[in-house]
N, C-alpha and C positions, 0 to 999 in steps of 0.2 A: 134308734138308741145309740147305734154306733157313730152315726153322723153328730148326735149330740155330744157325744164323748169327744168326737174330733173337734167340734167347735169349742167346747171347754178347754181343749188342749191348745187351740190356736190362741186363746186369751191369755195364756201365759207368757212370760217374757221370753226374750231370745235366749237369755242365759240358761233359763230352766229347760228351754227346748234342746239346746245344745248339751246341757248335762244329761237329759234323757237319752239322746242319742248316742252320747258317748257311752253311758252305762250298757246300751244295748250292744254296741260294738265290742265292748269290753267282754260282755258275757260271750258273744259269738266267738271271740278270739280264744278264751279259755276253754269253751267247749270244743274248740277245733284242735287245741294243742294238749287236751288232757285226756288220759285214757279213761272211757267211760266206766271200767270196772273199779277204778279208784275213787271215783265219785261218790259211791255208796259206802257208808261206814259199815264195817265187818259186825258191830253190834247194834245194828239199827233194829229197834222195836216199834212196829207199826201200831198205830191206837186201833182201839176196837172198832169194828165196822159199824157204821150208822144203821139204825133201824130203818126199814123201808118206810116210805111217805104212804099216807093214807090217798087213796085214789078219791079224787074230787068228783062230786055228783054231777056238777055242772061243768061244761068244757069253757069255763072262763077263768080269769084271774082276779079275785076279789081285790078292790083298791082301798087301803085302809083310809080313814078319815085324817085330815080334812080332804075331800075330793072335789074341789071346786074347779070343775073342767075349763069354764072360761078364763079363769085366772091362769091356771097351767098351761093353758093354749097360748094365752098373751105372752106368757114368761118364755114359751118354747119359741114363739114368733121373734121375740125380741132377742134372743141369742143365736138363732138358726140362721144360716145363710140361704137355704133352700127354701125361700117363703115366696119366690117368684119364679115362674116358667122360664123367663130369659136366663136366670142364673143357673137353673138345672140344664137347660139346652146348652148353654155355654160350657158348663162342666162336661158334658157329655163329649161334645165336640172337641174341647180341650184334650180331653183322656184320649179320643180316637187318634189325634194328631200326635201326641206323645207315645202311644203304642206303636204308630206308623214309624216314628223316628227310631224307636228301639229295634223294631223288626226290619226295617230296610237299611239302614246305615251303620256302618262300621268306621272306626278310625283307620285301620290298617286294612291293605289288600292282602287277603290270604288265599284267594282263589286264583292260583297261579296256572292251573291245569297241567301241572307237571312240567311247566316250562322252565328250562335252565337259562338264566339271564347273568350278565356281568353285575357287579356290585353297584355301579353307577346306574344301570338300567333298572335294577331292583329299587334303588332309591328314588328313581324318577316315578316309578309305579306307585310307591308309597307316598311321595310327595303329591302326586296327583290325587289319591284317595283322601289324603289329609285336606288338600285344597277344596276337594268336592264336598267333603264333610263341613268345612268352614263355610262354603257358600250355603249348605242346605239348613245351616243352623242360625244363620245371621236374619238380618232384616229382610232379606230376599227370600228366605226360606221358612224353616219353623217359627222363629220369632215373629216374623211378619204375619204368617198365617195366624198364630195366636192373638195377635194385636187385632187382625182383621175380624176374627170370630167375636172378641169382645166388643168392638166397637159396633159391629152389626147387631149383636144381640141385645146391647145396652143402648142402642140409638134411640129408641122410643120410651126409655125408662123415665126421663125427666128427672126433676128434683125428688131428692129423698136419699135413701140409703146408698144406691147405686148409680149416683149421679156422675158420668165420667167428665162432665164439663165444670165440675166443682172447681171454683176459684178460691175458696177459702181453705188455707191450710190446716187452720184449726178444725173445721167441720170436717174435713177429711180424715184427720186423724182419729175422730171418734166415730166415724161412720163405718158401715159394713163393707164398703169398697175396698178400704185397706186391707181388712181381714180377707176378704175375696182374693185380692192380688197376693197377699201372703200365703194363701192355700194354693195358688196357681205357681208361685214362685218355688214352694216346696215340691209341688209336682214336677216342675222342671228340673229341680236339683235331683230328684229321684230318678227321673228319666235319663239325666247326664250320668249320674252315678251307674244306673244299670247298663247304659250304653258303654261306658268306660270299663266296666268289669267284663262285660262280654266280650269287647274288642281285645282288651289285654289277654284275656283266657285263650281266645281264638289265636291270637298272635303268638302268645307263648307256647301254645300246643303246636302250631304250625312251624316255629323255629326247631323246637326240641325234636319233632317228627324227622328231621333231617340230620341230627347230631347223632353219630354212633356211640355205643357205650365204649368200644375200642377200635383202634385203627392198627392193623398189624402190617408193618413194612418189612418185606423180604428183600426185595430187589426193586429196581425201577419199573418193572412190568407187574410183578406179583404184589398186590396190595389186597388185603382183606378188611373190610368193614364189618364189625360185629354190632349188630342191632338187637335191642331188647326184644325177645320173642313174646308174640302175643298169643296167650293160651288159646287153644281151639275149643269151640263149643260143640255140643252134640249135632248142631245143624252143619257146622263146618265139615264135621267127620263124615256125616250123610252125604253131604254133596260131593266130598273127595272120593267117595267109595266108588263111583262110576270110572275114576280115573286109575285105580289100581290095576297094575298089570296082571293080565290072566295067562295060564300056562300055554294056551293055544294062540296067543298073540304073536304076530310077526314082529321081527326087531324094529321095523320102522313104526308099527303101531306103539310098541313099547317107548321108543323115542318121542313119538309125538304126544303120548300121554304125558310123559315125563315134562316135556317142554311146556305143555298147557298147564300143568299143576305147578310149575315153577313160576310161569308167567302170572297166574291169578292166585298164588299162594297169599295167605295172610300175612306170613312172614317174609314176604319179598322185600328186599332192600329197596329203599325210595330212591328215586333219581335225585342225582346232586341238586342243590339249590343255585350255587354260584358258579361261573365260570372263570378261570384264571389262565393266562398265558404265561409259560415259562420263556424268558428273555435271557439270552447269553451275550453278555457284554465282551468286547474285544478283549483278549488276554485273560479272560477269567474262566476258571474251571467250573465253578459252581454258579448254576443259573440265578436269576432272580425273578420275582413274580411281577407281572404287569401291575397289579394292585397289591401293595405291601399288606400282609394279613393282619398287621396292626390297624390298618386303615379300614378293614372290614368291621372290626369292633367298634371304632370310633363312628362309623356311618350308621350302624344299627343303633347305637346309643343316641345320636343325633335325630334318626328318625323316631324313635320311641318318645324322646323328649319333645319334639316338635308336635307329635300327635296328641300327647297329653296337655300341651300347651294351648291347643285349639279350644279344648273345652272349657279353659279358665277366662276365655275372651267373649263368652255368650253373654249378651246384655240382659239386663232385667227388664221386664214389661213395665214396671211402674213408671220409671222416667220417661218412657216412650209414650206410654197412654196419657200421662199427666205432666206434659212439658211445661205446662204454665207454673205448676207447682214446684218443679224441680229444675231450675235454672242452674245448677251446678256443671261446670265444665269437664269435672271428672266423670266418666262414665261408670255407672254401676254394673257390675256383672254377678251373674248367679255363682253360688258356692259349687267348686267343682274339684275333684281329686287333684292333688299336687304331689309331685315326686319329692320325698324328703331328702335333703342333701346328705345326710348321714343317717346311719342305722338307727331306728327308734329304739329307744330304751324300754325294756320290759317294765311294767309297773311294779312298785313294791308293794307287796301284799300287806305291809304293816302300815301303809298310808292309804286311806281311803280316798283322798283327793287325787292320788296318783293314778293317771289314766295312760292307756296306749294311745298312740298317735293314730288318728282317723284314717291316715294314709300309710300305714304300716304294710298292709296288704300290697299296696302297689309297690312300695319299696322292695318288698321280698320278691315279687313277681319279676319286675325290673332287673333286679341283681341275679334272679335264676336265668334270665335269657342272657344277660352279659357273661355270666360265669359259663354258661354252656357253649357260647360263641368263642371264648377265650380257650376253652377245652377243645373245641372243633378245629381251632387253627394250630394248635400244638404239632401235629403230625406234619404238617406243611414243611417246617424247618428240617425235619429228619428225612422227609422225602427228597429235597433238593440235593442233599448231601450223598444221596445214592449215585449221583452223577459223577462223583470222584473216580468211579470205576472206569470211566471213559477218558483217562488222562491222555492214553496213546492217539485216540481219535482227536482229541482237543489239540494236541502238539502237532499233529500231522500237517505237513505243508506240502501240497500237490507239486509245486514248481521244483522244490529242492528234490523231493523223492524222485521224480521222473529225470531230471538232470543228473543225479548221481547214478543212474542206470547206464547211461551212455558215455560216462567219462572214463579215463584211464586208458591203459594200453590194449585191453581186451573188452570192446563194447558189448552190450548183450545182444543176443541173437533174436531174431523173430520168434522163434520157437520157445525161448525163454520168456520173451515178452507175453506170448500167449498164455503160458502156464501161469506167469504173474497175475495177468488179467483175470484168470479162472480163480485164482486165489482171492484177489480182491473183491470180486463178485460174490463169493461165498462169504467173504467177511461182511460185506454189505447187507447180505440177507441176514446173517446172525445178529448184526447190529439192529436191523429193524425188528427183529424178535425181542431184542433185549430193551428197546425203547419204543413204547407204543405211541400211536398217534394221540391218544387220549387215555386218561386213567381216572378212576374217582378215588380221591383221598379225603376221607370223612365226608364233609358236605360240599366237596368242590370238585368240579371236573377240570382238571388239569390238562391243558393243551401242550403236549410235547412236540407237536408236529414240526416246529421250526427247528428246534435242536436236532431232533432226528433227520430232517431234511439236510440240515447244515452238515453233519457228520456224514451221512449217507452221500451227500453231494462232494465231499472230499473224495471218496472212493471213486465215485463216477467221473470226477475230474481227471483223476490219475488214470483211469481206464481209457477215458477220451485221448488223453495225451500219449497214452502208450499206443493205442490204435493209430493215432496220427504218427507216432514216431515208426511204427511197422510199416504204414503207407509211405512215409518218407524213404524208409529203407529199401522197400520196392521201386520206388521212383528213382533213386540213386542207383540201385543195381541196373535198373532199365537204362538209364542215361549211359552208364559205364558198358554195358554190353552192346548198346545201339552204336556207341563211338568206336567200339572195337570192331564191330562189322563194317562200319563206314570206313574205317582204315583198310581193312580187308578188301572191300569193293573198290577203293581208290587204287590199291596196288594192283588189283587184277585189270581194272579198266585203264590204267595207264598206257599210253600208246607206245610201244617199243620203236626206236629209231634204228636199232643195230640188231644184227642176229644174236649178238650177245645179250642184249636187253631182252629179246625174243625169248631165248633160251631161259634166261632168269625167270621170266614171267611164267613160262611152261612149268618150270622146275616149282615155282612157287604154287601155282594151281594144284600140281601133283601132290605137294606137301600139306596144302591147306585143309585137306580131309580130317587130320588129326585135331586142328586148332578148332575147326567147326564142330567135332564132336565134344570137345572141351566146352566150347560156348552152349551146346544144346544142353549139357548138363547144368550150366549156370542158368540158362533160359527156364528150365524144369525147376530149379530151386527158387528162381524169382516168381515163376507162376504160383509155386507153392505159397510164398509170401503174400501175393495177390488172393490166393484162396484163403488165407488167414483174415485178410481184409473183408472178404466176402462173408465169412462166417460172423464177423461182428458188424455186418451191414454198413461197412464204410462206403460211402459214395464219392468215386472219382469224378473229376469233370470230364465232359466230353473229349477233349484234347488228350487228357491222361489215359482214358479208356483207348483211344486211338493209338496212343504211344504204345500201350501194352500189346495190342495185336499186332502191331507193326513189328515190335521186338519178337514176338513168338513166330512170325513169318520170316525172319531174317534169314535163317538158314537155307530155307526154300528158295528164297529170292536170290541168295548168293549162288546156290547151285544152278539156277536158271542163268545167272550171269555168266558163270564158268562154263557152262554148255555153249553159250552164244559166243564167248570169248575164245574158246577152242576152235570153232569153225572159223572164227576170223583169224586167228593166229596161223591157222594152216595156210590159208589164202596168202596171208603176209609172208609166211615161209616161203611159198613158192615165187613170190615176187622178189623178195631178197635174194633167193638162190639164183634166179636169173641175172639180177643185178651183180651178184657175187661172180657168176661165171663171165660176165662182160668185163668187170674189173680185172678178173684173172688172165683174161685174153690180152688186155691192155699191159697187165704186169708181164706177161710173157714176152710182149714186144719190147718193152723197156728193158727186160732182162737180157733179151738177145743183144740189144744195143750195148748193155754194160759189159757182157761177155766180149764182144768185139773191141771194146776200149781197152779191156784187161789184156786181151791177146795181143794187141798192137802196143803194148806199153814198152817194148824194147826200143821204139823209135826215139824215146827220150834219152839219148846218150850224151848229148852235148853239154859239157861240164859249164861251160859259160852260162847256160840258161838253167843253172841249178835251182834257182829260187822259183821260177816258173814250173819247172817239173816237179819240185817238191809240193808247191800249191797244187797242182794238177792230181798228184798222188793222193793228196790228203782229201780233196773232192771226191776222188773216186771211192776212197775207204768210207767216206761217210755215206756215199750212195749204197755201197754194198751193205753196211749195217742198216740202212732203211730197207733196203730190199730182203735182208734177213728177217727183219722184224715183220715185213708185210708178208713173207712166205709162212712165217709162223701164224700170223693172223688168218691167212687163207686156210691154212691146215686146219687150224682151230674150228673156222666157221665150217668147213667142209665136214668135220667131225660132228658138229653141232647139228647140220641138217642131215647127217647120214650118208654123206658121200665118201667115196675112196678118196684118201688123201693124195694130193698131187705131189710127184717128187720134186723138190726143189734143192736136191743135194748139189747141183751145180753151184747154187749160190754160196 
């Protein structure tokens, strides 16, 4: 009987069918938006209850006259489609294919398995799902399978009501094949509508599950996303009972239970859906997102529109099966939901012909998704402005900072540099606590790692430059001390040529101990600077390490040189003393000759030889002066070598 009613329905015009369909959707819409308690009038009076019917004696329903069965059966067969096995088998197989499409396929990909992806990657996933659905619902997929079913089942029907090889358009219009294909077209439309509703609902629930009710932003690192709580059922409470802490539980057990309860809690915050990077442009304080938040909305909008559009391009079976009867170039497609360009107007109750748009539900679901995405991106603008708190780090210039430390009349000491390095390392750790590598804001996972590393890298650069500055100070001090020791060694090892030089060398050696003690303190301080470099694990080259230990051993090497030099000087002193004594003997002989000359000076009495005598007297006077100087020199040398001074009073 239901099939007969359906057949009668198919005999109606398309306008009547659309009108009935619209009335059904209007009723569903009003039922959905109207409070059930307001639908029953307060003064409603029910009619009296009908009296019970008499129980029939026979288990059959009497048929009132006229009851001409052959005529009625003939009339039924004329109006019914289900008069051939081929038709029934075809309808069963078509229904199976339609049910398979509704069960297997969806427009959008919502099974992301908790994967966090970038917006472009998400778009590619959805585009792949839409492309797959497009392939599965065209001639290569669903439509092709339905065509194959009909051709196989109707292949041997031959001429008659269901001739798929009909050449006459007029015969086809009055035949049952047209009604059959119209029924198949309605089944396809119903399948597409159901598929669309299921896909849209799943996609809407999927997107909304990631959007929090509220996002509270305190600092760059402290973000709280508040999601709507799901009420617990009795089963949830009983399951959670095993995780309740007991009095005799160890602290580790309590912590473990809390961690398990939090991980598997029904109200656990979902993982973010999208991943965004923060990019800091040169000279800017406030960073920007790798993908502008507005672009997220536009791409979700485009994904939804592309997905719905695919359903509107599914071809009808009629032109494909009966290509000889339908030679129009314009492809006919089945009726599918379309997103309205503007908000559908509510029907006027006073106008019976005024109806709600068939696709109103699609418009409202679409706008729900877009509005929630727009609400989800609002906290992103507030979050990037939290980076204004790092103005100091943003304006910090490592080169200028380090150069200012060693400028001026009083350069910074290695100990002060060490203290500054400790301060900077502490500030770096504080910065890393203030700026996380990743943080969840609304439905987005924000990567702050680049900015975090950039600001922390400035501190690291300054620290490295300061460590290099300490190392340079150590090398400069090493060079200075080494040069001073080189001068000491050069003075000590210089070979004396006279007793005076020998005496000066010995005196220098005797007094150099004070200078070496001063240099030892300088070496100790320099080694302390090297120790600071070791604390910061600064690596010197092989030659620089060798220079450090050479400097450290300089005092000892100088003492060895002095010890050897003293022995050498003693030998040199003996040889110089002997040479001096020989020179003194020669001097004594020359002195004796001079005394004889002076004692015989009275022979120069001839006035005529005044000029010659004057010249001789002048030469003698010069020699006397030379002998006086030489006597003083010999006395000084005798004193230097520790001998009793010779009496040269005769000079």
